[in-house]
Each structure stands twice: as structure tokens, then as C-alpha cells.
N, C-alpha and C positions, 0 to 999 in steps of 0.2 A: 504494500500500500504506500503510495507516495503521499507527500504532504497535501497536495491538491485534492487527493481522493479521500482525505480523512475527515472532511467536515461532517459533523453529526454522526460519527462512527468511531467506535473505539478501535485501537490497533489490535491485531491478532498476531499469534505466533510468539516467538521468543523476544522479550523486551529487554533492551539494554539500559542498565542503571549505572552510569559512570561513577567512579569515586571522585574525591576532591584531592588531588595530589598536593603535597606541601613541600616547600623548600626546607632546608635545615633550620632556618630561622622561624619557621611556622607560617610563612606567607604562601599565598596561592602560587603553584607552579603551573603557569598557563600553557607552556609548551607540552608538559606531561599530560595535562588534561586534554589538549587537542589530540595527542597521540592515543590516549585511551579511547576517545570517541571515534577516531578514524579506524582503530583496530576493531571496534564493534561494528562499524559500518562495513568495513572490508570483509567481515565474516558473516554478513547477511542478517544481522539482527533487524527486526521489523520496526523498531521505534527507539528513540532516545528519550529517557526520562532524566533530566538534569536537575541537580540540586534537591534530590529527595533523600530518603533515609541513608542509603549507601553513600550519598554525596555529602554526608554530615550537615544536613539542613540546619540542625540545631546550633551549629558552631560557625557558620559563615556570616560575614558582614554584608550589609546591603550592597556595597560597592563590589565585593567579590561575587555576590549572587548575580548582579547585572553582567559582570564580565563572563561568568560561567555560561549564562544563557546566550550571550553574544557568540561565544566560542562554539557552542553546540549548534547554533543556527548556521554559523559560517561553515562549519565542517559538514553538516548534513546537506546544505544547499538544496533543500526541498526534496531530497531523495527519499526520506522517511519522515514521518511526523516527529516533532520535537515537543515534548511535554515538560513542564516545570513542576517543582514541588511548591505548594503553598499551604499555609496552616499556622498553627500556633495561636497567638491571640488574634482576634477578629480584625482589628485595625491593620496589623501587620499582614495578615493573609490577604486583605483587600488591596493593600498597596502592591503586594507581589503579583496578584492577579492582574491588576491594571498594567504593571510594568511588563508582564508577560505578553499582554495584548499589544502594548506599545512596541515591543521589540520584534513581534511577529511570530510568537510561538503558536502552535496548533491547539494547545490545551494545557490543562494542569491537573495534577493529582492532588486532591485535598487531604492533607495529613490531619491527624486528630487535633482538637483544640487543646490549648495549654492548660495543664494541671487539673482543671475542673472535671468532675464526673457528673455530666449533666443529665437532666430528665430528657425524654424524647422530644418534648416541645422545644427545649433549648437547643438540642442537636439540630432539629429541623430549621430553626431560625438561623443558626450558625452556618449550616451548609447551604441553605437556600440563599442567604445573602451573598455568599461567595459565588455560587453557581450563576446567579442572576447579575452579578456585577460586570460581566463582560459577555461578549458573543463567543468566546472560546469554548471548546469542548471541555467538559469537567468529568472527572472520575472520582468517585467517593472511595476512600480507603477505610474499610471496616477493620478496626483493631483497637486494642487498649481501651481508651475512654471514648471511643466513637463506635458504639455498637447499636445498630438500628433494628427496629422492629419492622415487619412488613408494612403496616400502615404508614409509618414514617417514610419509608423508601417510596411507597406509592405516591405520597404527597409530593415528594421531590420530583417525580416523573413529569409533573406538570410543566417543568422547564425543559425545552428541547435540548438545551446545552448539556444536560446530564446524559452522557453517552455510555458510561461504564461504572462497574462496581468491582472493586478489588478486595478480595477477602484475605485478611491476615489473622482471622480468628480461629477458623477450623471447626466451627460448629456445623456439621454436615446436615443435621436435621433442618437447621435454619437455611442452609444453602439450597437444599431441596425445595423448601417452601418458596424461597425467592425465585429460583430459576423456573420452577414449574408454573408459578403464578404470573411472573412478569415476562418470561420467554425472551425472545430476541429483541425486545425493546431496548435492552441494555447489552453491552458487551461484558462478558464475565471473565475476570482476571484472577488468577491464583497468585496471591501475594504472601503465602506462608513462608516461614524460614526454610531455606533450601527447598524451593518449590518443586524441584524434581522429585523429592522424596514423596510428596503427596499428590503429584499430578495424575497418576492413574485413577485416583478416587475422584478427582475434579473433572477430568475430561469427559467422563460419562454423564456428567450433569450439564454439559454444554459450555464448560470453560475452555476457551480456545486460545487463551493467552496466559503467559506467566512471566514473572520477573526472575531472571536467572542471575544469581550472584556469581556463579562459576563461569559464566560467559565472558566475564572480564579477563579471564586468563586461559580457559579451555573451552572456547565457544564451539569447537568441533565436537566436543563431548555433549554439550547441550543439544546441538542439532542432531547428532547421532541418536541420542536418547529420545528426543521428541518424535523423530521420524519412526523409530522402532516402536514407540508407544502407539502412534496413530496407525501403523501398519500391523499392529498386534504381533510383533516379533518378540514374543515373551522371552525367548532364550537370550537375545541380545539385551533386552531390558534388564533381566536378572544379572547378566554378567557386568553391565555397567553399574548396577546397584552395588554389587559385591566388591568390585575392584576399585571404584572411584567415588560414587555418590555417597554411599553410606559411610565410608571411612572419613571423607571430608566433613560430613554432617556430625560425626562423633567428635571431631576436633572442635568444630564450631560451637558445640554445646558446652565445651569445657570452661569458657569464660564469658561473662557478659561483655558485650561490645565487639566480640569476634565477628558479628555480622558485617562489620565494616573492616576491621583491621586484618581479618583473615583474607579478605579479597586483595588488599594491598600486598600482603605477603605472597600470595599466589602470583600476582602480577610481577613482583620483583623476581621471583624464582624463574619465571619464563623469560625474563629480560626486558620487560616493559619499564620505561624510565619514570616510575611513579614514586618509589620510596615507601617506607613503612610508617612514616610519621602520621599520627592522628592527633586530634585536639581533645583535651580533657572535656568530659570525664571518660572518654574512651581510652583504652590502653592498647599498646602494640602487642603483637603475638609473642608469646614466650619462646625461648630458644628451642626447647624440646618439641613444642607443637609445630614450630617452623620446620624442624628437621623431619617430623612425621609427614608434614604436607609435601616436602620435597620428595619423599619416597613415593607417596601416592601419585604425584604428578609424573614421576619417572615411569611408574607403572602405566599411567594413562597414555603417555606418548609411546611407550613400547608396545602395548597391547592394542592400542587404537590410534595408529599414526595418522597425522593430518593428511588428507587427500590433497594432491597437487594437481 
């Protein structure tokens, strides 16, 4: 799907979520960010989501955010949709939504509100204000303190800008209720941690997109896995699980914050110029976990070489 084809339609396939590379002094490494995005594009990912959770949305400044969006749009050049992350407190979210529209993004992923655990009416007012603030596509991210009921989600559907629902909660009973009731009015995105782990359960419900953390460093594994899943090649799915996906997932669960820092470690291991620095309160990957990841990636490239 090109950017021009993406109006009022959520992207499908494997979605790219770049990290935010840091210099040694903690500043944004713009060249490394561009390299990260071009790597994702060169490897066929279907959309770029810039400045979201894996991009350390919580820790970037307004000027860095603008620069990151500009770099993503320049690198994509309309070849795939570019979405931004917006969220936190409402005023900030509205500012970022307007900036995204001004810069020419295709849409935004609405991250949970800051700190508050709201009632459904409060969630509706928060999400509705952001969705309606621009003409851009909006995707709601269900996780943490943003958990919707079916009636709330149905109210939000009154806005045509709402094109997608990303689930990071994992309540399958709720997902069945949503997908069977709402159908293809929304695009359904799997946003669970290490989404490859849960994608077999999601794909049968109509989820045709997922955010892949490992695509930042082994995109050929993401593609191999998703193609095998859709083609019902269970033997290959199982092999990829046992040799690559589940071992990485086990490391990821060892420390809070590895959702971001483990991606950077993987990118450094394969030679991408990103570095492993993260901003507090995140922590870098510990040496033993880094060594374990090196061994898993060696296995990944040995057993499943990149096609040329």
C-alpha cells in the first residue's frame, strides 16, 4: 500500500517501528535513524510508525519529534504510509496530531493517556478529541490504561478518520467480540509484545497487520514467519518459533524496558549504526543477555539465510 492509497484505510502486513538512535552524549543520531528507516523500507515493510513506543515516545523532545517525523517522511517518499505516535496528556497529543498533519504524515497511532485510569466516558472524550482534531487516519492502541468496551469503540466509529484498532492487551474474548461485531470497518493490528508469538491466534480473527520489533534487525525472519503462517506451513512456523522467536521472547521478558533496548542490541549485533544507548528510565541490555541474543541471531542467519 502506498501513501496515496492509504486514506481511510489502515496499513496491512508487517509494520515497521523504528527506534530512536542516540549519540554518546544522548542526543538524537539523525543519520542512524535514517539508516534504520531505509533498512525497513528496503526489506519490504508495509508502513513506518515513527516516534511510538519503540521510538521512546516518552523521552523525546518536541524538536526531536519534529525532526524524526521529517526524516521518516523524507526517507519513505510516499512509498509507504508514515504514521506518528501521539498521546500522553491531551494538550500534548493534540499538538503532535496537528504537527503530524502539518508535516504530511498519513496518520497517527494514539498511545494511552498519561497516568490517569479513566472511566469509559473519559476515554471516549480523550480519543474522540484526538481523532477529530485532524483529517489524518487514526489508530487506537488498546493497552495499559486505555482499555475500551465495545460500546465505546462503536461510538468512536462515528468518525471516519478512525481506521484501525491495535491490540496490546491480549484479551481474546474481547477481540472476538470486537472483530465479529465491527468487521472490516476497522483494520485490526496485533500490537502484543513480540507479536509473532501471538499472531497465529490473531490472524484467525481477521488481524492482518502486526508491529514487529525483530524486523528492525531480522526482517527476513518476520517475513518468512508471516508468509509461513498465512500459507499454513506449520513445520516452518514451528521451526522459526523454536530456533528464533521464542528464544528472543524469553530474553525480552527478563527485564522491563527490553522492549526497546533489546531491539537496539539486535541492530548493533547485525551492524546497523544505531548504538545501544537508551534514555532513562529504560536500561540497556545486560552483557549476558546481549551474548545470548548474539547466539540466537547467528542461528537465525545460519539456518534461515537472507535471500539475495
